[in-house]
Each structure stands twice: as C-alpha cells, then as structure tokens.
N, C-alpha and C positions, 0 to 999 in steps of 0.2 A: 325407593331404597334411600334411607337417610345417609347423609354424609356430614358428619359434625365438623365444626371448625377445629376442635381439638385434635381430631384424627388427621384432618388435612394439614394442620400446622406441624404435626409430628412427622408426617410423610415428607412434607416440604423441607423441614429442617434436616432430616436424614439424607435426603437427596443432595441438598446444598452442601452439607458438611462433607459428604463423600466425594463430591465432584468439584470442590472449590478451586483447586489449583488448575484443573483442566478448563473450567469455565473462564477463569481469569486469562489463561493462556489463549483460549479461543477468541476472547474479546479483543485482545491486543495484537495477536499475530495472524489472524485468519483473513485480514484484508488481502485481496488478490496479489497486489504488487509486492507485499512484504516478503514473499517467498523468494524473490529475486535479489533482495537487498542484503547488505550487511546489517547485522543487529549490534548496536552498542548499548550496553546496559549501564546502570548507575548514573543515568542522566537525570539528576535532581535539579539542576540549574544549567545555565548556558555553559557548555563544555566543548573543547575542541574535538574535532574528528581525529581519531587516532589513525593517521595515515601519512606516509611520506613516500617520496620517490627519489631514486638515486641516478645520477648521471655517471656513466663509466668512461674513464679516460685511460687508454693504454699508454704505457711508457716503455722505453727500451729496457728489456730485462737483462741486457748484457752489462749495463752500467751499475756501479755500486751506489750505495746510499739509498735513502728513503725520501721519496718525493710524493707527498699526498696531492691528489688532484681529483677533480670531478665534484660536482655539487650534490648535496642532499637537500631536497626541497620538502619542507613540512607544510602541509596545508594549514591555512589560517581560518578555515571554515568552522563555524560553530553549530552545534546542535542545541537549539533553545526550546525547551519543552513547553507545551501547552498542557495544563492540567484540566482534564475533562471529567465531567460527572453527568450521569444519566440517572434521574430519579423519577419513580412512578409510584402511584398508589391506586388501589382498587377497593371499593367498599364491599365487604363480605356479603351484604344483603343483595347487592346487584349481581354477584357472581355465583352465589350458592346454588341457585336453581340450575344454572348452566353446568356447573361442576358436578352436581348430583346426577344430572342426566348423563354426563360423561361416565360416571361410575357405573351406571346401569349398562352402558355400552360395553364397558370393560367386563362386567359380569356376564354379558351375553356372548363374550368371546370375539367381539368385533374389533377390539383394540388390545395391543400388548404394551404400548408405550405409556407411561404415566403422564397425566396432564401437566405436571410440574416440569417435566423435561421438555414437553412441546413448547410451553410458553417461554421457557428460558432459551431454548434453541432459536425461537423466533426473534427474541430480543437480541441475541448474539448475532444472528444473521443481519439484522438491521444495523447494529453497531458496526459490523464489518463493512457494510456497503457505504456507510457515512464516513468511516475512517479512510476507506479507499479513495473516495472522492476528495476528502480533506487533504490527503497526501499529495494529490496532484493540483487541485483547483482552489485550495484554501487561500484566502486573501484577507489579512487582518485590516487592511486599509479600505478596501472596496467590497469585501464580501459581506454577505448577509446570513443570518441564522448560523447554522453549524459551520459554514465556510468562513466565518469571521474570526474563528478561534486560533488559526495558525496559518502561516504562509506556506503554501504547497510548492511543489517543484516547478510548476509552470510560472507561478508568481516570482519565485527566486530566479528563474532563468530570465524573465523579462527585466528584472532589476539589474541583473548582471550584464545583460545586453546594453541597457542604458548606461551603466557604469563603465562599460568597455572592458570588462573582465571575461565576458563570453563573446568572442569575436567571430566564431565560426558559424555564421548565419548565411542562409540562402534566401534571397528576396522572392516574394510571391509573384508569379506570372499568371495572369488570368486564364490563359489557355492551358495551363498545366493540369494534367489529370493526376489522380493519386499515384499512379504508376510512375509518371514523370517526376513527381516530388520525391517518391521513394528512391528512385535512381539518383537524384541529386543529393539526397541525404547520404546514400552509400558512397558516392564519389567524394564527398567532403570529409569522410571519416579519416582522421590522422592515421598514418601507417602504424604508429606505436601502440594504438589501441584497436586496430582493425580486428584482431583475433578475439577481442573481448566485447566488442560493441554489438548492441542490439538496436534495431530500428523499431520504435514504438509509435503507435497511433491509436485513434479512437476505434471502437468496434464498428462504427458506421463506415469509417474510411477503410478499415480492414475488409469489410464486405465488398466495398466498391473495388478495392484492389483485386480481390479474388475474381470478381466478374471480369475485370479488365484482362487478367491473365488468361482466363478461359477464352475470351473473345480473340486474344492474340495467339491462341493455340499453344500457350506456354503451359501445357498440362504436366510437364516434367518437373514442376516445382515439388518439393518434398514437404508434406505436412508433418508437423510434430505430433505424433499420436499420443504423446504423454501430456500435452498441453491443450487447452481450449484456445481456438482461434490463433494459431501460430503456424508459420511456414518458413521455409528457407527461400530467400530471394533467388529466382532462377539464375543459374550460371555462377553462383557465389556460394560462400559458406556462411553468409550472414543471416541471422535469424530475424524475422519480423514478428512482433508480438502485439496483439490487440490488448489495450489497457482499459479496463472498465472505468477507472478514475478519470480518463481523458474524454469521456463521452461529451459530445457537443463541441469539442475543440478540434480545429482543422489543421493544427500544426503537425508536422512529421518530425520526429526527434530521433537522433541516434546517440546513444550513450553507453558507456561501460557500466553495467549494473553493479559490478563489484566496487564501484566508486560512489555508489549511492548508499547513504546510511539512514537507518531508521532507529531512532533513539527511544529507549524506555527506561523505567526505573528498576523495578523488580527486586530491589534490595531494601525496601522500607515498607511502611504501611500505606503508601500512596495508592497502590493497586488494591481495589476492593470489588468484590462481586457478591452481592448478598441479596436474598429475598426472604422475607419473614412476615409472620402475622403479628400485628401490634395490638395487644389487648387494650392498651390505653386509648388508641385511636379507633379500634375496631375496623381496621383496614389492613389489607395486604400491602406491603411496601417493598420497593425494589431500589437498590442503590448500587451504582457501578462507578468507580473512579479509576482513572489511569492517566499516564503521561504519554504524550505523543511528540516526537521531534523528528524533523526530516531535513536533510541537506545532502549535498554532494561535495566530493573532495576537491576536484579540479575542473573548474568551468571550461578551461581551454580544451578539454577532451570531449566536449559535448557539441553536437551539430543540431541546429534548429532551422528547419525549413519553415519560414514564417507564413502565417495565414493571411488572408486578405484583411 
C-alpha cells in the first residue's frame, strides 16, 4: 500500500495546525512539578517575581489619628529565562517504508491513532522529562548537556545557603534514615508557612520512606489517591511528595510550593512547536522553542536537610 510524501505532508500539516496551541502548552506545562507551582507569564528577560508579604501590627483602636505600622516585604528574586530549542530532522527515504507499513496496520484495523500524533506525543513526553529535571537539577556552571542551560531549584538553594540567605538547614547525620530526615524537615518548618509547606524528595527516597513506615507499622498514613507517589506524614497534616526531577539527589526539602515560580513567555513568537516536510531538503523537520525560568520568592521559608 503506497503512502506518498505529499499525502503524508498534508496529514501532518493538518494535525499540527489543528493542535498547535495544545502541543505548545503540553511542551511547556506538562513537566510534573509545574502543576504545583505558580505560573508567571511574559517572562521575556530577567523580571522580578510578583510576590510580597505583609507584617501586621495592631494598634489601640480607641485612640484618634492615623498611625501606619507593619512592614511590606517585596521579594527581590528574579525569573531569568533560558531560551531552549529542540530541532530534529529525518530523511524521508529512511522513514517511508516504516510509515508505509504503519499505514497498512491502520488499514487492517490494528491502530486508530495517526503516526504523526504518536511521534509528536513521544517528543513532548521526552521534553517534559528533560524540563522536569532542568527545573530541579539545572546548573549553568557545572552542568552538562541539557542541564547546563538553566540553574534549577537545587542549584539556587545551594547558592543561597552559601550566601546566607537560606539559613534553615539541617546537617546530615550518617545514621539518619529517610524517615529521620523527613521528621527533621517537618520540625524545622516555620510556623507561618506550616499550613502551606510540602516535603519533597526523590522517588528513590520516597520508596525507602514507605518501606520504613511499613516496618514501623505506621500503616495509618494517608496516601493521596489523586497524586502519584505522595502521602501525608503520619500524625500530621503535611504532605510528602516524590519529585521526579530530584532523582539521584538525597536532600529532603520542605517548601511552600505557592512561593515557587515557573516563568514562561506565551505572549510573543518565542514559543514554537512545528513539524513539517521540507521539499528543499527532502527531509522531515521538527522545531520547538520555548522559554523556561524558575525561582522561589522567599528563601527563608525553605528547609533543606542536607545530603552527605
């Protein structure tokens, strides 16, 4: 069964044209951690996080006059975008036989989803996984490959610890189990953000924690049925969340996710998600461009249980 390049190009163009906004959104926002964070748009260059906090001071209401009191603290943290692009190309003569065979499978009723959607979904999933890791482990100074494009949250926290702006740290003790470190993180959370803080850790440490809780017969912990790999720390109201982007990292961190900001552009032509057949090059080409920025508003509200 023949599958001409002209026909394929038309199908591909129709699919991409109809799905462009969804595909751009999926590439930018489907990294696991972004669903917990605040989204700040129009991040075209370094911009301040739009966040402030007010201190409230009571005065005697029986007295006359107006006496302003209490500080308003504006964060001076910046969202500095990294502009990322992913570009690919495939020779049509290398792919045609594979795609023609796929068309036969479609005709035989074994598939309902177009090949174009499968390859785009696969690319989007891989972008999501890399963005998720970049959000946490990116390091412009010491990172390699994809991780060298942007400083992630763990790198920002390490810099703030060194600078003395993130002071709520707990030293590593060699005998501490994951459960021990989780309890230390919980006890170090400031009262003013206790109701908003989440304890986060790598998926490996999360699995170790679950095993410890089972061995301690703490079966009464509550698993979050709406989330993958999350639970409520027994005896508390504090959520524990496994973070895919922290894979390989042994730190335990407590932070208010509503103070973490993920910056994007979305108001210019910087975001692009396009796949097409190039007659000039006789190749299929893919181009994706978007901006990524990450930071948190108040370092003083973060707890870091340090790794060895």
